[in-house]
KEMIKE-198423 format. One line per field, with one value per residue: residue number from 1; x, y, z of N, C-alpha, C in turn. Coordinates in pm, 1 decimal, padded with zeros to 6 digits. Example, Ala and Ser with C-alpha at 12.3 -4.5 7.8 and 13.67 -1.06 7.14 Angstrom:
<koldos>
num c(1, 2)
n.east c(01319.0, 01285.0)
n.north c(-00569.0, -00225.0)
n.up c(00780.0, 00708.0)
ca.east c(01230.0, 01367.0)
ca.north c(-00450.0, -00106.0)
ca.up c(00780.0, 00714.0)
c.east c(01320.0, 01290.0)
c.north c(-00330.0, 00003.0)
c.up c(00780.0, 00787.0)
</koldos>
This chain:
<koldos>
num c(1, 2, 3, 4, 5, 6, 7, 8, 9, 10, 11, 12, 13, 14, 15, 16, 17, 18, 19, 20, 21, 22, 23, 24, 25, 26, 27, 28, 29, 30, 31, 32, 33, 34, 35, 36, 37, 38, 39, 40, 41, 42, 43, 44, 45, 46, 47, 48, 49, 50, 51, 52, 53, 54, 55, 56, 57, 58, 59, 60, 61, 62, 63, 64, 65, 66, 67, 68, 69, 70, 71, 72, 73, 74, 75, 76, 77, 78, 79, 80, 81, 82, 83, 84, 85, 86, 87, 88, 89, 90, 91, 92, 93, 94, 95, 96, 97, 98, 99, 100, 101, 102, 103, 104, 105, 106, 107, 108, 109, 110, 111, 112, 113, 114, 115, 116, 117, 118, 119, 120, 121, 122, 123, 124, 125, 126, 127, 128, 129, 130, 131, 132, 133, 134, 135, 136, 137, 138, 139, 140, 141, 142, 143, 144, 145, 146, 147, 148, 149, 150, 151, 152, 153, 154, 155, 156, 157, 158, 159, 160, 161, 162, 163, 164, 165, 166, 167, 168, 169, 170, 171, 172, 173, 174, 175, 176, 177, 178, 179, 180, 181, 182, 183, 184, 185, 186, 187, 188, 189, 190, 191, 192, 193, 194, 195, 196, 197, 198, 199, 200, 201, 202, 203, 204, 205, 206, 207, 208, 209, 210, 211, 212, 213, 214, 215, 216, 217, 218, 219, 220, 221, 222)
n.east c(14775.3, 14505.3, 14405.8, 14209.9, 14047.6, 14076.4, 14286.9, 14497.4, 14514.9, 14593.7, 14847.5, 14988.3, 14970.5, 15090.7, 15356.4, 15434.6, 15442.1, 15696.8, 15836.7, 15865.6, 15790.7, 15826.6, 15610.8, 15725.7, 15906.1, 15739.0, 15604.7, 15825.4, 15915.5, 15693.3, 15684.8, 15933.0, 15887.0, 15675.2, 15701.7, 15608.5, 15331.2, 15265.1, 15263.6, 15173.4, 15017.1, 15110.2, 14886.5, 14699.2, 14821.0, 14880.6, 14623.5, 14523.6, 14699.3, 14640.0, 14375.7, 14406.6, 14552.6, 14363.2, 14182.8, 14320.1, 14483.1, 14739.8, 15006.6, 15168.2, 15504.7, 15740.5, 15842.3, 16052.9, 16243.9, 16455.9, 16306.3, 16239.2, 16226.0, 15892.8, 15711.8, 15469.0, 15138.8, 14934.8, 14671.3, 14395.5, 14304.4, 14524.4, 14726.9, 14636.8, 14663.2, 14939.1, 15019.2, 14920.4, 15093.7, 15320.7, 15304.2, 15422.3, 15720.9, 16071.3, 16398.0, 16561.5, 16383.2, 16333.9, 16125.4, 15927.7, 15917.1, 15652.1, 15657.2, 15535.6, 15387.9, 15289.2, 15003.5, 14874.3, 14608.5, 14617.1, 14769.2, 14589.9, 14392.6, 14534.9, 14581.5, 14318.4, 14241.8, 14425.8, 14363.2, 14106.1, 13917.5, 13929.4, 13760.5, 13801.1, 14056.7, 14282.3, 14577.1, 14739.8, 14632.4, 14641.5, 14918.6, 15008.8, 14893.3, 15022.7, 15285.8, 15289.7, 15259.8, 15397.9, 15284.5, 15058.4, 14873.2, 14978.0, 14769.6, 14604.9, 14772.0, 14795.3, 14527.8, 14492.4, 14659.6, 14535.0, 14280.8, 14345.5, 14457.1, 14236.2, 14076.3, 14229.0, 14234.8, 13965.5, 13928.2, 14100.5, 13973.3, 13752.3, 13846.6, 13887.6, 13995.0, 13792.8, 13646.0, 13589.2, 13787.2, 14072.2, 14406.1, 14586.1, 14451.5, 14394.9, 14651.1, 14707.1, 14521.3, 14613.6, 14866.9, 14806.4, 14679.5, 14891.8, 15046.7, 14879.5, 14880.8, 15147.6, 15144.2, 14974.1, 15130.3, 15338.8, 15197.8, 15129.0, 15376.6, 15428.4, 15216.1, 15277.7, 15512.8, 15413.9, 15234.2, 15410.9, 15564.9, 15374.0, 15311.9, 15551.4, 15562.9, 15341.1, 15416.6, 15639.0, 15591.2, 15651.8, 15758.5, 15694.2, 15881.0, 15776.3, 15747.5, 16012.5, 15991.2, 16010.6, 16239.3, 16146.8, 16228.4, 16218.4, 16252.2, 16504.3, 16653.0, 16620.7)
n.north c(09465.2, 09667.2, 09905.4, 10199.7, 10241.1, 10484.1, 10603.9, 10424.2, 10436.5, 10703.2, 10688.8, 10513.1, 10643.3, 10886.3, 10811.8, 10703.9, 10933.0, 11029.7, 10876.0, 10571.6, 10256.8, 09928.3, 09685.6, 09592.8, 09792.9, 10011.9, 09937.9, 09927.7, 10195.8, 10327.3, 10229.5, 10325.4, 10597.4, 10649.9, 10479.5, 10242.2, 10280.3, 10260.4, 09999.9, 09837.3, 09550.9, 09297.1, 09172.6, 09372.3, 09564.1, 09464.3, 09397.8, 09660.2, 09791.3, 09651.9, 09731.8, 10010.6, 10009.7, 09905.0, 10113.7, 10301.5, 10479.0, 10413.3, 10266.7, 09984.2, 09986.8, 09850.1, 09522.1, 09344.1, 09254.4, 09072.1, 08864.9, 08855.1, 08642.3, 08577.5, 08681.6, 08531.9, 08659.2, 08629.9, 08650.0, 08557.6, 08706.6, 08870.8, 08683.5, 08591.9, 08825.0, 08858.0, 08631.0, 08697.5, 08901.3, 08760.5, 08650.4, 08748.6, 08677.3, 08703.0, 08725.5, 08408.8, 08262.0, 08388.1, 08514.5, 08809.9, 09144.0, 09364.1, 09696.1, 09996.2, 10297.1, 10634.5, 10779.5, 11058.7, 11086.3, 10958.8, 11141.0, 11350.0, 11222.1, 11173.6, 11439.8, 11517.2, 11342.5, 11417.8, 11684.2, 11680.0, 11766.1, 11606.0, 11521.3, 11326.9, 11212.7, 10961.2, 10869.1, 10744.2, 10810.8, 11090.6, 11127.2, 11031.0, 11213.0, 11446.2, 11384.7, 11419.7, 11689.1, 11883.0, 11906.2, 12051.1, 12359.9, 12652.4, 12747.4, 12525.3, 12340.2, 12450.9, 12439.0, 12161.5, 12090.8, 12232.5, 12113.6, 11852.4, 11906.6, 12012.1, 11785.5, 11610.7, 11753.3, 11750.5, 11474.3, 11434.0, 11572.4, 11416.1, 11184.9, 11140.5, 10959.2, 10713.1, 10699.1, 10446.7, 10280.7, 10072.5, 10119.9, 10017.8, 10012.1, 10283.1, 10382.6, 10307.6, 10458.6, 10714.7, 10709.3, 10699.5, 10946.8, 11117.8, 11074.3, 11182.7, 11448.6, 11513.5, 11491.9, 11705.1, 11919.9, 11897.1, 11948.8, 12213.6, 12337.4, 12293.7, 12434.9, 12694.8, 12735.8, 12718.8, 12936.9, 13149.9, 13130.0, 13183.3, 13445.0, 13576.8, 13542.5, 13691.9, 13942.2, 13993.8, 13974.0, 13798.8, 13970.6, 13979.7, 14086.3, 14299.3, 14182.3, 14251.9, 14504.1, 14486.5, 14685.3, 14925.7, 14989.3, 15267.7, 15379.7, 15287.4, 15423.1, 15682.7)
n.up c(05763.9, 05686.3, 05443.5, 05392.7, 05081.2, 04930.0, 05067.9, 05026.4, 04746.8, 04719.9, 04838.7, 04665.6, 04412.2, 04474.3, 04535.9, 04291.2, 04147.6, 04162.6, 03990.1, 03786.4, 03945.5, 04091.8, 04253.0, 04499.4, 04558.5, 04590.5, 04824.1, 05000.1, 04997.4, 05096.0, 05354.3, 05443.9, 05431.9, 05604.5, 05819.0, 06074.2, 06067.6, 05809.0, 05720.9, 05490.0, 05350.2, 05108.1, 05021.7, 05013.2, 04854.0, 04587.1, 04468.0, 04466.1, 04290.8, 04056.2, 04023.2, 03988.4, 03755.5, 03577.3, 03584.7, 03444.5, 03574.5, 03634.0, 03445.7, 03296.1, 03226.2, 03190.4, 03178.0, 03194.4, 03378.0, 03603.8, 03852.1, 04210.8, 04503.7, 04585.4, 04858.8, 05082.0, 05073.5, 05249.6, 05191.2, 04991.4, 04768.9, 04738.9, 04679.2, 04432.1, 04281.6, 04291.2, 04150.6, 03898.8, 03837.8, 03778.6, 03530.7, 03297.0, 03124.8, 03136.9, 02970.3, 02919.5, 03066.1, 03307.7, 03565.2, 03536.1, 03667.2, 03722.8, 03622.2, 03729.6, 03614.5, 03655.0, 03504.5, 03307.2, 03375.0, 03618.9, 03765.8, 03788.7, 03938.8, 04174.4, 04261.9, 04310.4, 04520.2, 04718.1, 04766.8, 04858.8, 05130.4, 05447.9, 05730.7, 05916.6, 05947.8, 06045.7, 06235.9, 06047.4, 05788.1, 05799.7, 05835.0, 05590.8, 05407.9, 05493.3, 05433.7, 05164.2, 05140.8, 05003.8, 04760.0, 04798.9, 04811.8, 05000.6, 05175.1, 05186.3, 05309.2, 05565.6, 05646.5, 05656.5, 05871.8, 06080.7, 06088.9, 06168.2, 06419.6, 06560.5, 06563.7, 06725.2, 06966.9, 07036.9, 07069.5, 07283.9, 07489.1, 07520.6, 07619.7, 07893.5, 08178.2, 08335.1, 08662.1, 08735.2, 08652.4, 08722.1, 08857.9, 08671.4, 08425.9, 08406.8, 08371.8, 08111.9, 07965.5, 08033.9, 07923.3, 07649.1, 07626.7, 07681.0, 07454.2, 07256.7, 07338.1, 07286.0, 07009.1, 06947.4, 07032.8, 06848.5, 06611.4, 06663.3, 06637.7, 06364.7, 06252.2, 06332.9, 06186.1, 05922.9, 05918.4, 05962.0, 05731.7, 05532.7, 05603.4, 05550.7, 05274.7, 05194.6, 05281.5, 05133.8, 04839.6, 04534.6, 04261.5, 03929.3, 03660.8, 03389.8, 03050.9, 02823.7, 02575.6, 02224.6, 02031.8, 01804.5, 01456.0, 01411.6, 01669.4, 01718.8, 01527.7, 01615.8)
ca.east c(14709.1, 14423.8, 14395.8, 14098.4, 14083.4, 14125.7, 14416.7, 14596.2, 14531.7, 14673.4, 14985.4, 15048.6, 14982.9, 15187.9, 15491.3, 15463.9, 15466.5, 15841.0, 15897.7, 15815.3, 15832.6, 15756.1, 15532.5, 15809.4, 15965.7, 15630.4, 15585.1, 15943.6, 15919.1, 15584.1, 15729.4, 16042.2, 15834.9, 15581.6, 15731.8, 15521.7, 15190.8, 15243.5, 15300.2, 15070.6, 15046.9, 15102.2, 14748.7, 14625.9, 14891.0, 14869.6, 14489.3, 14508.4, 14772.7, 14562.4, 14257.8, 14449.7, 14589.5, 14238.8, 14122.2, 14409.2, 14559.0, 14878.9, 15029.3, 15290.1, 15596.8, 15854.9, 15819.9, 16164.2, 16345.5, 16454.6, 16223.9, 16290.9, 16132.5, 15770.6, 15664.7, 15325.7, 15061.9, 14840.8, 14537.0, 14364.9, 14303.1, 14661.5, 14800.6, 14596.4, 14723.2, 15082.4, 15034.1, 14901.2, 15214.0, 15429.0, 15276.6, 15518.5, 15848.1, 16183.5, 16496.7, 16609.2, 16281.5, 16322.5, 15999.9, 15944.6, 15848.5, 15578.8, 15697.8, 15417.7, 15412.7, 15171.6, 14952.8, 14820.6, 14484.1, 14655.6, 14811.1, 14467.0, 14329.7, 14614.4, 14553.7, 14183.7, 14241.0, 14504.6, 14301.3, 13972.7, 13924.1, 13880.8, 13748.0, 13821.5, 14187.2, 14348.9, 14721.2, 14799.4, 14590.1, 14696.9, 15062.4, 15028.3, 14863.9, 15126.2, 15410.2, 15277.8, 15213.3, 15465.3, 15196.8, 14942.8, 14888.5, 15004.1, 14646.5, 14557.1, 14859.5, 14756.6, 14396.0, 14511.6, 14713.9, 14436.8, 14175.2, 14398.4, 14471.7, 14103.1, 14031.6, 14299.7, 14190.4, 13834.5, 13947.2, 14165.2, 13873.7, 13654.6, 13916.0, 13921.9, 13979.5, 13677.9, 13678.1, 13564.7, 13904.4, 14176.0, 14528.2, 14650.7, 14377.4, 14413.0, 14784.0, 14699.0, 14450.2, 14700.4, 14974.7, 14749.4, 14656.0, 15022.6, 15085.4, 14798.6, 14931.0, 15271.8, 15105.7, 14919.9, 15244.7, 15407.4, 15115.2, 15141.6, 15502.7, 15411.6, 15124.3, 15352.4, 15604.4, 15333.9, 15183.2, 15524.1, 15602.2, 15273.1, 15324.2, 15667.3, 15528.5, 15248.6, 15487.5, 15738.7, 15545.2, 15742.8, 15713.0, 15745.3, 15900.2, 15704.8, 15834.5, 16074.2, 15929.2, 16110.1, 16264.2, 16110.1, 16333.3, 16214.5, 16315.2, 16647.3, 16714.2, 16619.6)
ca.north c(09590.7, 09704.0, 10047.4, 10255.2, 10240.2, 10615.0, 10628.2, 10342.3, 10494.8, 10824.7, 10649.2, 10456.7, 10745.9, 10985.5, 10758.1, 10690.8, 11066.6, 11052.9, 10791.9, 10434.0, 10167.9, 09800.7, 09673.5, 09580.0, 09923.2, 10095.7, 09899.3, 09967.6, 10341.2, 10368.0, 10197.7, 10416.5, 10733.3, 10664.9, 10389.9, 10129.1, 10306.2, 10236.9, 09861.9, 09781.4, 09414.1, 09268.7, 09135.8, 09495.7, 09643.4, 09416.0, 09423.7, 09803.2, 09822.1, 09597.9, 09816.7, 10138.6, 09985.3, 09890.5, 10246.2, 10384.1, 10574.6, 10369.8, 10177.9, 09904.4, 10038.6, 09762.2, 09392.7, 09260.2, 09255.4, 08948.2, 08875.1, 08806.2, 08549.1, 08646.6, 08636.2, 08506.5, 08780.1, 08601.7, 08684.2, 08490.6, 08805.8, 08915.7, 08577.8, 08591.5, 08941.1, 08830.5, 08535.4, 08769.9, 08981.5, 08671.5, 08586.3, 08790.4, 08608.3, 08773.7, 08642.1, 08286.3, 08207.2, 08456.1, 08585.2, 08954.2, 09230.7, 09472.0, 09831.6, 10081.2, 10439.1, 10719.6, 10840.7, 11193.1, 11069.8, 10927.1, 11264.9, 11422.7, 11148.3, 11201.1, 11577.0, 11520.6, 11275.4, 11493.7, 11813.3, 11662.9, 11774.6, 11491.2, 11560.2, 11212.8, 11151.1, 10900.6, 10894.8, 10694.5, 10888.2, 11225.7, 11120.9, 11015.0, 11341.9, 11544.2, 11348.5, 11472.7, 11827.4, 11971.4, 11920.0, 12131.1, 12505.2, 12688.3, 12754.3, 12387.9, 12278.4, 12503.0, 12385.0, 12021.4, 12087.2, 12281.0, 12012.4, 11743.0, 11953.4, 12019.9, 11648.7, 11556.4, 11824.8, 11697.0, 11339.3, 11441.5, 11616.3, 11308.3, 11064.2, 11145.0, 10826.7, 10695.9, 10663.1, 10304.0, 10206.0, 10052.8, 10194.7, 09964.9, 10061.4, 10428.2, 10412.3, 10293.2, 10577.1, 10830.3, 10696.9, 10740.6, 11091.3, 11183.7, 11067.8, 11281.2, 11581.6, 11535.4, 11516.0, 11841.1, 12011.3, 11887.6, 12021.6, 12357.0, 12383.0, 12296.6, 12544.6, 12820.0, 12747.1, 12747.6, 13073.9, 13240.9, 13123.3, 13254.1, 13587.3, 13627.5, 13547.5, 13803.1, 14067.6, 14011.9, 13899.3, 13791.9, 14058.1, 13937.1, 14204.6, 14290.8, 14141.1, 14362.8, 14533.3, 14500.1, 14822.4, 14940.6, 15055.1, 15414.4, 15411.6, 15258.3, 15529.7, 15805.9)
ca.up c(05795.5, 05572.7, 05418.0, 05319.1, 04938.5, 04886.4, 05130.2, 04956.9, 04613.4, 04737.6, 04866.0, 04544.9, 04308.2, 04518.5, 04520.9, 04148.0, 04094.3, 04159.2, 03887.0, 03781.1, 04053.1, 04098.8, 04375.3, 04617.8, 04588.3, 04642.9, 04964.9, 05077.0, 05012.2, 05183.9, 05490.3, 05479.5, 05440.8, 05715.1, 05929.1, 06105.1, 06036.9, 05666.2, 05694.4, 05402.7, 05310.4, 04965.0, 04994.3, 04982.9, 04753.2, 04449.7, 04413.7, 04441.5, 04167.7, 03944.4, 04006.7, 03932.7, 03615.5, 03503.3, 03577.9, 03362.0, 03655.6, 03619.4, 03331.8, 03305.2, 03125.3, 03172.6, 03242.6, 03148.7, 03481.8, 03681.3, 03971.9, 04337.0, 04564.9, 04623.2, 04989.0, 05092.4, 05106.6, 05356.8, 05144.6, 04865.8, 04660.9, 04718.9, 04610.6, 04292.2, 04216.1, 04275.8, 04041.8, 03771.7, 03811.3, 03738.3, 03402.9, 03195.6, 03145.2, 03076.9, 02902.1, 02984.2, 03153.0, 03435.4, 03585.7, 03522.8, 03760.8, 03660.2, 03659.1, 03714.9, 03590.9, 03668.8, 03382.3, 03327.4, 03450.1, 03755.9, 03832.5, 03822.7, 04047.8, 04294.6, 04306.0, 04365.1, 04650.0, 04815.0, 04795.9, 04913.8, 05276.9, 05523.6, 05870.7, 06006.5, 05924.4, 06159.9, 06235.3, 05924.5, 05671.0, 05811.5, 05808.9, 05446.6, 05343.4, 05526.1, 05365.1, 05028.2, 05154.8, 04908.2, 04644.1, 04837.9, 04823.0, 05140.6, 05254.6, 05204.8, 05410.1, 05696.9, 05678.5, 05692.2, 06007.0, 06177.1, 06103.5, 06248.1, 06557.8, 06620.2, 06585.1, 06840.0, 07087.2, 07071.0, 07121.5, 07415.3, 07587.0, 07539.7, 07664.8, 08035.6, 08240.1, 08423.8, 08800.2, 08752.3, 08608.9, 08823.0, 08828.8, 08552.5, 08310.0, 08401.3, 08318.3, 07966.6, 07916.2, 08050.2, 07824.5, 07520.5, 07632.1, 07670.7, 07314.0, 07183.6, 07375.4, 07210.8, 06870.2, 06939.2, 07041.4, 06718.4, 06514.6, 06693.6, 06578.5, 06219.9, 06220.3, 06349.0, 06072.2, 05802.8, 05926.7, 05942.8, 05590.6, 05454.8, 05633.1, 05476.7, 05133.1, 05172.1, 05306.6, 05028.5, 04721.3, 04421.5, 04153.4, 03798.6, 03575.7, 03261.9, 02940.2, 02751.2, 02446.2, 02115.5, 01985.3, 01663.7, 01375.1, 01427.7, 01797.8, 01707.0, 01449.2, 01693.6)
c.east c(14634.6, 14409.1, 14259.1, 14139.7, 14140.3, 14263.6, 14525.9, 14620.7, 14619.5, 14820.1, 15054.7, 15072.8, 15085.5, 15331.0, 15529.7, 15484.4, 15613.9, 15911.8, 15843.2, 15874.7, 15764.2, 15693.3, 15614.8, 15868.4, 15860.9, 15610.4, 15703.0, 15945.6, 15808.4, 15621.6, 15839.0, 15991.0, 15748.5, 15606.1, 15626.7, 15376.2, 15160.1, 15277.4, 15191.7, 15112.3, 15042.8, 14959.9, 14659.1, 14687.3, 14865.3, 14728.2, 14466.7, 14579.9, 14697.0, 14439.5, 14294.9, 14493.2, 14464.0, 14169.1, 14204.8, 14477.0, 14707.9, 14887.2, 15158.8, 15383.4, 15715.5, 15826.2, 15929.9, 16278.7, 16341.8, 16378.3, 16299.5, 16188.4, 16012.9, 15723.1, 15515.0, 15253.2, 14968.0, 14697.3, 14513.8, 14367.4, 14442.7, 14744.5, 14765.2, 14658.6, 14872.1, 15105.0, 15015.3, 15025.5, 15330.3, 15415.8, 15374.5, 15654.5, 15958.0, 16278.4, 16536.1, 16510.2, 16268.0, 16186.8, 16025.5, 15868.0, 15775.4, 15629.4, 15581.6, 15459.0, 15281.9, 15132.7, 14906.8, 14689.1, 14513.3, 14701.4, 14689.9, 14394.5, 14401.4, 14583.9, 14415.5, 14176.1, 14312.9, 14434.0, 14159.7, 13979.9, 13865.3, 13878.8, 13775.0, 13952.0, 14237.1, 14498.5, 14783.1, 14761.5, 14640.4, 14846.0, 15091.8, 15003.5, 14975.8, 15257.7, 15409.4, 15239.5, 15282.6, 15379.6, 15074.1, 14975.4, 14910.9, 14878.3, 14590.4, 14642.3, 14818.7, 14621.0, 14405.9, 14562.3, 14609.7, 14321.7, 14222.7, 14413.1, 14337.1, 14048.7, 14097.4, 14256.2, 14054.5, 13846.2, 14008.8, 14064.5, 13771.5, 13717.4, 13958.3, 13899.7, 13863.3, 13724.5, 13657.6, 13687.3, 14001.7, 14303.2, 14595.7, 14583.5, 14393.7, 14548.9, 14785.6, 14631.7, 14539.3, 14815.2, 14926.3, 14727.4, 14786.6, 15070.6, 15008.7, 14847.3, 15060.9, 15241.7, 15052.3, 15033.3, 15322.3, 15329.6, 15123.3, 15269.3, 15489.7, 15321.5, 15196.1, 15446.7, 15527.6, 15282.2, 15293.4, 15564.9, 15503.3, 15280.2, 15440.6, 15636.6, 15435.0, 15317.2, 15588.5, 15696.6, 15648.4, 15684.1, 15777.7, 15760.9, 15825.0, 15799.5, 15888.9, 16008.3, 16035.4, 16120.9, 16231.7, 16223.5, 16336.6, 16280.1, 16466.0, 16717.9, 16722.3, 16726.2)
c.north c(09640.4, 09855.7, 10080.6, 10269.6, 10373.2, 10645.4, 10548.9, 10394.2, 10619.7, 10790.6, 10600.9, 10563.9, 10851.4, 10937.6, 10743.4, 10826.8, 11100.1, 10965.9, 10650.8, 10347.6, 10032.6, 09787.5, 09666.5, 09715.7, 10020.2, 10065.9, 09944.5, 10117.4, 10391.9, 10342.7, 10294.8, 10558.0, 10754.2, 10569.6, 10282.1, 10154.1, 10282.3, 10093.3, 09792.9, 09642.5, 09400.9, 09229.9, 09255.2, 09569.3, 09594.7, 09427.8, 09571.3, 09843.9, 09771.3, 09684.7, 09951.7, 10124.8, 09974.6, 10025.1, 10345.1, 10494.7, 10540.1, 10280.1, 10101.9, 09946.1, 09946.6, 09632.6, 09295.7, 09264.5, 09123.3, 08965.7, 08828.4, 08710.3, 08625.3, 08595.5, 08611.4, 08632.6, 08757.4, 08629.7, 08618.2, 08588.6, 08856.1, 08813.2, 08574.3, 08707.8, 08920.5, 08734.8, 08601.9, 08849.6, 08895.5, 08622.6, 08625.2, 08728.3, 08680.6, 08678.1, 08521.6, 08234.8, 08275.0, 08524.4, 08735.2, 09028.2, 09339.8, 09605.9, 09925.1, 10227.0, 10515.9, 10777.7, 10983.0, 11186.9, 11038.3, 11049.1, 11346.2, 11354.6, 11174.2, 11339.9, 11586.5, 11457.1, 11358.3, 11620.5, 11802.4, 11667.3, 11650.4, 11527.8, 11446.6, 11139.4, 11087.1, 10926.8, 10856.5, 10780.4, 11031.9, 11225.2, 11108.3, 11146.5, 11443.1, 11512.4, 11395.6, 11621.0, 11923.4, 11994.9, 12006.6, 12279.7, 12540.2, 12692.5, 12614.9, 12314.2, 12321.8, 12447.1, 12238.7, 12009.4, 12128.0, 12182.8, 11897.6, 11784.0, 11957.4, 11881.2, 11588.6, 11622.7, 11772.2, 11557.5, 11338.7, 11479.4, 11507.0, 11183.6, 11067.4, 11007.1, 10823.0, 10657.8, 10514.7, 10219.7, 10186.5, 10123.7, 10147.0, 10018.1, 10211.8, 10463.4, 10401.0, 10415.7, 10700.0, 10828.4, 10740.7, 10891.0, 11168.6, 11183.9, 11168.2, 11422.6, 11613.1, 11563.4, 11657.5, 11943.4, 12012.9, 11964.2, 12172.1, 12414.1, 12393.6, 12412.0, 12678.7, 12842.4, 12784.1, 12890.9, 13176.0, 13245.0, 13199.8, 13404.5, 13648.3, 13639.8, 13663.2, 13937.7, 14098.2, 13932.2, 13904.1, 13872.4, 14012.6, 14059.4, 14188.4, 14249.1, 14262.1, 14378.5, 14546.4, 14645.2, 14830.2, 15006.3, 15204.7, 15454.4, 15391.9, 15370.7, 15658.4, 15802.3)
c.up c(05671.8, 05565.1, 05360.6, 05173.1, 04892.8, 04943.4, 05058.7, 04815.6, 04620.9, 04757.7, 04739.3, 04439.8, 04346.6, 04501.3, 04374.2, 04081.7, 04085.7, 04055.5, 03892.7, 03892.0, 04037.3, 04237.1, 04501.7, 04658.6, 04641.0, 04791.3, 05050.3, 05101.7, 05103.2, 05329.1, 05535.1, 05504.4, 05564.3, 05831.4, 05949.2, 06067.7, 05889.7, 05627.7, 05612.6, 05356.6, 05158.8, 04925.8, 04968.1, 04864.4, 04611.0, 04392.2, 04383.9, 04313.6, 04045.2, 03917.4, 03944.2, 03787.5, 03528.7, 03485.3, 03496.8, 03442.0, 03655.9, 03497.3, 03353.1, 03192.2, 03099.7, 03246.1, 03203.7, 03247.5, 03557.3, 03811.2, 04095.2, 04394.4, 04617.2, 04758.1, 04986.1, 05133.8, 05222.2, 05319.0, 05010.4, 04750.0, 04632.4, 04645.1, 04462.4, 04216.9, 04193.7, 04160.8, 03906.3, 03736.2, 03763.9, 03594.7, 03293.0, 03226.7, 03070.4, 03008.9, 02986.9, 03088.5, 03287.3, 03445.9, 03583.9, 03631.3, 03682.8, 03713.3, 03627.9, 03700.0, 03599.9, 03533.7, 03412.3, 03405.3, 03595.6, 03834.0, 03874.5, 03938.7, 04179.3, 04349.5, 04368.9, 04502.6, 04755.8, 04857.9, 04849.1, 05065.4, 05341.8, 05671.1, 05967.2, 05976.8, 06053.7, 06146.4, 06102.0, 05804.7, 05679.0, 05780.5, 05661.2, 05374.4, 05369.7, 05456.7, 05219.5, 05028.3, 05059.6, 04784.8, 04673.6, 04834.5, 04970.3, 05227.4, 05282.0, 05308.0, 05550.1, 05739.5, 05721.6, 05835.6, 06110.7, 06196.3, 06191.8, 06394.6, 06628.7, 06652.2, 06709.1, 06969.7, 07132.5, 07130.7, 07260.1, 07523.0, 07617.4, 07599.8, 07809.9, 08098.4, 08337.5, 08564.2, 08826.8, 08715.2, 08724.6, 08777.2, 08701.4, 08425.7, 08295.4, 08341.4, 08166.3, 07905.9, 07924.1, 07949.5, 07686.7, 07516.0, 07620.4, 07525.2, 07229.3, 07212.8, 07301.5, 07063.6, 06851.4, 06945.1, 06910.5, 06611.8, 06537.3, 06632.2, 06426.3, 06176.9, 06230.4, 06231.4, 05945.4, 05804.1, 05904.7, 05796.4, 05504.3, 05479.6, 05556.0, 05327.9, 05102.4, 05191.1, 05196.9, 04905.8, 04610.7, 04306.7, 04023.1, 03708.5, 03444.4, 03150.9, 02865.7, 02614.9, 02338.4, 02069.3, 01837.4, 01587.7, 01394.3, 01557.4, 01790.1, 01633.7, 01528.5, 01800.3)
</koldos>
């Protein structure tokens, strides 16, 4: 499964924001966080890591760990990237795993990708953005949800089954429409929660007390 470059960069940088990881762990966590829609291949992951390293968004911080058996990536570019990751050798001839860490520049890149509005998020890219929503401002979170809802509503209105379809084909179209309707209902719940949270914050703003002033010797004497 191939990813848009910006979406894959966002995924990698976001996961590395929680700490250094090697490629296998990045793939595992992405799958655990987003399920089947995040089934990124090694043929996409390793070239992306090499590109981000070259761009100084990530850096290799440890290459002295024993390796595991490397599965086939199914891609020539992916195989080459995997082979490059094997070049470092640990103690007793063991192959080493590259451990990647986010740089300060990478944090800025991640913030830019996450905060850039996208009007054409699909299920996978929206799910990825929402999984990192803790890094967004409340207004940005709400805007993300509302854009996705509007996109689904528009798609639902344009997806009416044609009268030319037989019952089998119509059942497929209806099944897809039911799934979109469930997604819209889920978004409605999230939007309601976000709006309620923002209302509570505006109704009860956090007041920071002024810093205490030091007592002068004259005040102390008085």
